[in-house]
N, C-alpha and C positions, 0 to 999 in steps of 0.2 A: 141576400142580406136582410130580406124582410123579417124572417124569423129572428135573426139576431137583434134587430132593432126592438122588436116587441119583447124579447127576452130581457134586454137591457133595462127597459122601463120597469118590468116587474122586479128584476133583481135589485135595482137600485132603490126601489121603494120611494121614488122621488116625485110621484104624481102630485101636482099642485092642488091645493084646496082653495086656490084663489077664485074670485068671481069668474064665471064662465059665460061668454056671450056667443051669439052666432058668428060664424066666420065673416059674414058680409054685413053685419049690423050690430047695434048695441041693444042689450036687453032693456026693457022698460024698468026693471028693478035691478039695480047694480048688485044687490045682495043675493040675487036668485041665480042658481046655477042652471044653465040650459045647455043642451048638447045637440048638435046637428050631425047629419051624416057626413058633412064635409070635414068637420073637425072641431076642435075646442079652441076657444080664444079666451085668454085671461089677461088681467092687468096687474102690474106692480105700480102702485100709485105712491107719489111723494105726499108728505103730510098735508100741505096746503099751498094755495097760490097757483098762478098760471104756469103750467109746465109745457115743455116741448115734448111731443109724443114721438117715440121711435117704435115702428112696427117691426115685429120679428116673426118669421115663419120657420118652422122646424118640423121634423118628422118623429122626434121623440122629445121627452121633457128634459133631456140631458143638457143641451146648451141653454135653453131658457132658465134652468136652475142655476147654471153658472152665472148668467146675467143677474139673476135674483140675488145671488150671493154678493156680487159686486155692488149692487144697489144698496144692500143692507149694510155693507161695510164701508161705503163711501158716501157719507152724508152730503157732501157738496154736490155730488152727482145726483143723489136722490132728490135734492132740493130743486134741481133744474129740470129733471127728466121724468117722464112717465113712459113705461114700456108696456106695449100690448103684444101678447103672444098668441099666435095661431099654430096649433099642433095638429097635423094630419098624418096618420100612419101611412107607410109606403105600400100597404096591401093593395094588390091589383092595380098598381100605378096611381093610386088615389092622390098621393102627395104631388107628384109631377103634374097631374091634371089640374089640381087646385092651384098650384104655383103658377103654371102657365097661364091660367085664366086671370089671376090677379095681376100678373106682370103685364099682360096684354091690355087689361082694362085700365091700368094706370090710375085708379081711383084712390080714395082716402085709405083704403085697407091694403094698398100695395106695400109689400114689405120693404123696409129700408135695409134689413139684413135677412138673408135666408141661407139655409143649409143645403149642401149637396153631398151625397155619399159617393163612394168610388164607382158604383154602378152607373151613375149619371152625372158625375162632376164635370166631365168634358162638355156635355151639352150646355151647361150653364156658364162655363168659363172660356171655352174656345170654340164651341159648336153653334148649333142653330139658335140657341137662346142666350148666347153670350153678349148680345148687343145691349142687354139690360144691365150688365154688370160694369162697374168701374174698376180700375186697377187699385191696388193698395197705394201706389205712388200718388194716384189722384186724391186719395184721402189725406195725403200729407205725411204718410209713413215712409221713413227712410228704410224701405223694406230690404234691400239687398244687404245693407250693412247689418241690419238687425237679424236677418237670416244667418249671416256669417257669425255674428257675435253669439247667437243662441245655439248654433250648431244644429240647425234644422236639417233633417234628412233631405238630401238633394232631390230624391224622386218626388217627395211630397210637394215641393215648390214647383218643380219642372212640369208636373202634370197640368198645372193651370196657367202656364205662361201663354199670353196672347200677344203676338208681336214682340216677344221677348220680355214682357212685363208680367209680374205676378198678379193674378186676379183673385186668388183665394189661398188660404192656408188652413191647416188643421191643428188640432191640439194633441192628437195621438200619433204615434209612429207604429205602423202596422207591418213591420218586417216579420216574416214567418219563421217559425222554429218547428222542430219535430217534438211533439208532446208525447212522451212514452210512459208506459206502465212499468214501474220498477220491478215488480214481481215477475212479469213476463220476461223482461230483459235479463234478469238474473238467471232464470231457468234456461233461456235460449243461448245467451252470450257469456254466461259465467259470472257477471256482476252487473250492477245497475248504475255504474258511473256514466256521466254524460259522454266522456271521451270514448268509452267502450261502445256505446250505442251509435255515436257519431261515426266511428270507424266501421261499424257493422253495416250501416246503411250506405256508407261511402259517399262519393261525390257525383254519382250519376245514377241512371235508372237500372243499368245492368247490376250494379252493386245492391241496389234496393231489392231487386228480384232474387238475388242470391240470399239476401237476408230473409225474404219471404219464404223461400224453400226451407230454410232452417226453422222458421216459425212453424211452418206446416208440419214438419217432422216431429215437433213437440206438441202438436194439436192446437196451435194458435193461428189466428189470422193476423197478418201484418198491419192491415188497416180495416176499418169498418166497411167502407164501400168505395167505389171508384171516385166519388166526389172528394174524398180525402186527398187524392193526388191531383185532382183537376185544378184546384186553385194554385198549386205549385207549378203546374204545367202552363196554365193560362198566363200567369203573370211573370213567367220567365221566358216566354216566347220572344223571338226577335222582332216580330212585327205584329200589328194589330189586325183586327178583322177586316178593316177597310183601308185600302191603300190607293190613293189617287181616285177615290170614288168607286173603286171596284172591290168586290168581295175577295178576300185573300185568306186562304187557309194556310197558316204558318206550318211548316213541317213538324215543329214540336207539338203543335195542337193536333195535327193530323195523327201523330203518333199516339195520341191519347186513345184512339180507336184500338190500337194493338195492345196498349198497356191495360186498358179496361178489359179486353177480351182475355188477356193472359191472367189477370186477377181472377176472373170468373171461372175460366176453364180449369184452372189449377186449384181452385178452392182456397185462394190466398186471402179472401176477405169474406165478410158475412153478407155481402151483396145488399147492403142497406143504401138508402138514399139520404143524403144530408138533410137535416131539419125535419126528420121523421122520427117516430117513436123507436124504430129499430136502431137508428143512429144513437139516440139518447141511451137506449138500453145498453149499448156497448160501452158507454162511459161509466156505467154502473156495474159492468161485468155480469149482466143477466141476459146477454145475447147467446146465440148458438155456440160461439167460441170466444174465448178471451182475446182481446185485441192488443197488439203491441203499441200502436200509437195513432196519432192524428196530426195532420199538418195544420198549423194555424198561428195567428199572432196572439198577443197577450189577452186581447178581449175575449178570445175563445175560452180561455181559462176563467177569467173574471166574471163573465156574464152568461156562459153556457155550461161549461163543465160543472161549476159549483152548484148549479141548479139541478143537474141531472146525474150527479155521481152518487146519489143516495144519502148525501150528508143532510141531516135534519136537526134543527133545534126545536126545543119546546116553545110553546106559544109566548112565554115570557122571555125567550132568548137566552136563558141562563143555563139550560141543560142540553147536552148533546144526546139526542134520541137515537141517531144512527150515523155512523161514520161513512158507510159505503166505501168508496174508493178514495175518499179524501185523504191526502197525505201520501198517496201511493204513486204519485206521478213525478216525472222529471222532464227537463227540456234539454235538447241539444241542437246543434246546428243541423239544418236539413241537407239533403244531398243536392238540392238546387236552391238558389236564392229567389225569393219571391216576397210579395206583400199581399195582404188581403184586407180590403175594407178601408174605412176611414171616413171622417166627416170634415168637410171644408166649409169655412164661413165666407160668404159672398156678400159684397155690399152693392146695393142697387145704385145706378148712376144718378137716380133722383135725389140722392143725398147731397149732391154737389150744388143743388139749387137752394139749399138752406144751410147757412154756416153753422147754426146751432146743432142741427141734426147731424151734419157732417162731423163735427167735433165729438158728439156723443158716440156715433158709430165707430169712429177711429179709436176712441178710448176703450170701448167694449172689445173690439177686435184685437187690439194690442194686448189687453189683459188675458184673453183666452189663448192667443196664438204665439205671442212673442215675449211676454213678460217672464224673465228668468229669476225674479226675486223670490225670496222665501214666502212672500205673501201673494205671489202670482198664482194663477190657476194651475199652471203646469207643475209647480213644485208641490202644491197641496194635493193635486191629483196623484202624482207619483208616490207620495208618502202617506196616502190615506188620511190626509188632514183636511179634506174639503168640507166634510160635515160629519156629525155623529152617526148619521145613517149610511154613509158611504165609506166603507172600510176596505176598499180595493186599492191595490197598488198597480196603477196602470203605467204602461210604457208611453211616455209623452214625446212630443215632437222634438223638444230641445235636448240634444245630447249633453249640453252643459248642465242642465238640470238633472239629467239621468246620472251623470258622473258623481254627483254629490247626494244621491238618493239611495235609500236602502231597499233593495228588491227581493229580500228574503220572504218566501211565502210558505206558510204552513201547508198549503195545498200541495206544494212540491217538496214536502219533507224537509223544509228549511233551506232549500236551494235558493241562491240569489239568481233570479231569472233575468235580471236586467242586462248583464253582459252578453248573454246569448241573443236576446232580442235586439240589442243595439247592433250587434254584428249582422243580424238579419237585415236591419234597415240599411246598413252601409252598402250592401250589394244588391238591394232591391232596385228595380227599375220601373219607370212609369211611362216610358215612351211607346208602350204597346197598347195603351188604352184608346178607345174611341167612344163617341157618344152613343153608339149602337150596341155596346157590349151586353147590356142587360137582356135585351130581346134576342140577340144572336146566340148568346150563351145558352139560353133556354132551348132553342131549336137544336143546337149542337149536342147538348146533353141528351135530348130525346133521341136524336139520331144515333148516338153512340150506344145508348141502352137498347135501341131496336136491333142494332148489330150484335151486341153481346148476348142478347136473349135468343138470337137465331131467327128473329122476325124478318130481318133483312140481311142481305150480303153486305160486305164492306162497300162495294161499288154502289149498291142500291141505297145504302144509308147516306153516302155522300151526295148522290143524285137527289134524294128526297130533301136533304138539308138545303141544297142550293135552290131547289124549287120553292121551299118555304120562304127563303129570303127574297127570292124574285117576286113571289106573290104578295108578300106582306110588307116589303120595304122597297117600294119602287124607286126611291132616290139612290139605291145602291145598284151598280151594274154587276150582273152575274154572268159569267162566261162559262 
């Protein structure tokens, strides 16, 4: 997800021009921008007077910009609070390292609100670093009622439950769909309607591979690389990587070895790796073979496809210089239900020691995660009304908001994408996540590629994978 985060920052064009200070201290000159290797820190200051400071830590500018919007449109809040933002990218685990340090230090720069993405949200809500977080109930939020009233996707809330209580919520819903190339679908299956493609890829992996053979017969790849099916497999598995402290390879995840080998041996994909230039090239149709589709949530369209499909505007933003594959795509239900990604907002338990900070944190979190009004973040985000510079229509956490929002996208040739993604959220599940997923997934993907390339046998790949976990994660029992 690292590349996705960085892509989103660039795509949104929302990098703040606010005053920047060191992560662990203030600049001598508040008007001078400074950058450290640890990250960037900026302030949103109220006009005058003594303000209550709220510290925010994030891995992109996305949530800080949401908070800045709230401050700018709520003068009573702005008169009372000053927000300081620390942004550290997730590259090479930098964000988690920085967050862990400031949480442990407990000093003035310790965040009152911090973000966690799917790859490590369990760590900060139910796992080894969860003791720093308070529940939304602790903040005074009637969270269960508001979740129900807003129609929040169940998986999104359940992922963060600690002793049955919600510790964090997000603003996006990341149920997956199959994002397909209409021209390829028309040539292979006879037309480009979502229901036609949905029927072709079926409701299981056997049907998917039957469709892959049809694509091959026409000279197409069904997906770009094995990573395109991995996220669907990973997040539809019955159990997570660690069960009762022991490494567990779910049968569905183990089957990824065979599916990946089948894709490669039969030439069903272009053998790319996600978040690489070859993967992006297939979005623009400049890879070895045109690709039928990609598995992903709405953010993959909004923040990755649109930047890599060859669509370009002139510098003044008024003239289209190249359409690329823009407008050539559609979405349909996938053959398995899954979700991919997401950002959750966590409140530090230190806010409970200060009534003013607690009230401010509660107000900000509710605005982003639970407000279903037409002026709330989620409605504006879903309907591309958040700002003049953000014209994406994202799938948000509240189904109540989604039901009264317009999800037609020019990128999808005018298709309303929201019903498909809402359906994806409805049967996504989150009980197979663990706090170790990011590291274990990397080792597993490496093991699978070693097998499919012929470097290792199937048994050797599994043995190597287990040894990597045993050597690098001593807290997990490997049998």
